[in-house]
N, C-alpha and C positions, 0 to 999 in steps of 0.2 A: 871402319869402311872393309868390307868384305869383300875378296877380288876372287874370280876365278880366274885362275894363273894361263891356262890354255885360252880363256879368251878374257883379255885384260879391260875391255868395252864394257865387261857385266861387272861394275865398280860402284855399286850402291848397297847404303845400307841395307841389311835384312829387314830392318823395320821399314823400309822405303816401299816394299812393292806391295802390290793389291791385286783385287781382280777385278775384272770390266763387271758391273752390277747388272747379270743376265736376267736375274727377277725383274728387275726396273723396266729392262729394254725388249723382254720375250714378245708380250703383247704387240711391239710395234711389230719391226721390219724384220726383228730376228726368227720369228715362229715361221714368219713366211719363207725366208730364206732357208732356214733349217729345214721346212715341209717340202723344202721345191723338188722336182724330179732329180736334180742332177746331185744334190746333198743326199737325198735318202737313197738312190741308189749307190752310193760312196759306202754308205751303213749301212744296207743288206749284204754288200762286199765284204764289207769288214767284220762284220758282226757273224754272217756265216763263218768265217775263217775262225772267230773268236767260239763258235759252238763246236766246230771241230777240234780245235785244240783242247775244251775243255772234256769233249767226249773221249780222246786219244788219252788225258792223264787220269779220268776216272776208268775209264777200261783196265789201263797197266794199273792203277791202284786195286782191283779186283782180281785181274791175275798173280798181282804178288801175294794177297793172300788167298789163292787157291779157289779162286772164285772166279766163274767163266765173264768174259769179259767183251758182253756183246750190247750195249746201251749204245742209243742213239739219242742225238741232241741235234734237232734243226734249229733253223731261223727264217721263218717266211716272210714275203714282201712286205706282209702285213702285219707282223710282229713289231714292237718296240723293246729298247734295251732293258725294260724293267723287265718283262716277264724271264729273264737271263740272270737275273740279280738274285745271287743263292744268299745274301746278308739282309738282316731286318732291320738296317739302321732305319729305315722309315718309323717304325715301332718308337722309337726313342724320341722321335722329334718334336717337338713343343709347334704349335703355331700349324699357319695353314700351309700344306704342302705347295711346291713352287707350282708353278702354270708348266713348267717344261720336264716335269718329275717322273714322265712315261719316258724319257730319254736318258735318265741317270742310271747307271749300273756299276756297282762296286766292283773296283779291280776287275775293270773294262779300260781305264785310260789311254790303252796301247791301240785300242780296237775303235777308239769314238775320234782319236785325236785328229786323223782325216776330214771327217766330219765337220768339226771343230774351225779345224784352219778355214777348210772352203767357206763357212757360213762368216767367219771374221772377215775373211779377205774381198767375200763379195757384198757384205754390210758395210764395212768399213775398210775401203780400199785404198785411204791416205796413209793408213798405218804398213809397217813392215813386217806382218803378222810371218813367225817361224814356228817350226814345231821343236821343242827341244824334249832330246829322252834321255832318261837313264834307265839302271834296272829298276827303281823303283817308281818311277813316274815318266808319264808324256803328258807335256802341256804345249799350249799353244801360247805365246809371247810375242808381244809388240818391239821387243830389242831395247825398251825403255824399264818401267816399272810395271806395266800390266799383263795380268795372264788372263787369256779368255778360255775358261776350265770349268765347265760344268759338271765335273765329279767333283770335285775339291770342293767348288761354292758350294754344292748341295750337302755334301758331306760335313761342312763347316770345319775343314782343315782349313788352317791359317794361312794365311800368303806367303806368311814366312818359311814355313816346313814347306811351301812350295816350292819355294825360292832354292832351299838348303837342297831337296830334292832334285833340282832339276839346273838353272842355270848358275849355281852358285855350286856343284856337284863336279870336282874335274873329271869325272868320267863319262859326264853326260854328253851327248850328240847334238852339234846344233845344226839343223838341215839350213837348206839355202832358203830364200825366200820364194814361197810358193811352190814347193818341193814336198810332195805328201809320204809317208813314211810308208816302206815297201813291207808288207805283212806276208806271212808264210801261212 
């Protein structure tokens, strides 16, 4: 049994953790909730910040190399996170893409977690969903064994790895129920 000593209520074996099956439930109520105006407004707000952070880091790397740092990255209300994805992880995938594929963006877990929390809380209000965030990963968790995590689910990261990087990581921060993560 593995315990997070800062949060002793997290006392599950690593193998106990699992993902909520987003692929199975997407075409039902999840798609409608995730694509609702309130969740999309949050997604737009957070991915605008994601693009600004990416722009800042890219321009600084250019300046560090003696080049002009004048690139601009934007995120429009009609854009999807897939348009911000700089990894080609989809090329190696076997099988059909997930119906929610356009919302997956590798390395953007901290910027999509608020939209996922809102979706989970609206679609499944009887579970006490919270955000758990570490330097490595941010996810939505039901405070038991289930992660509501679009990115890691699609990227085929094991639930055990997700648990190790979040709920079992002693440096993780556990948000209160319903509290969104403040992004800079």
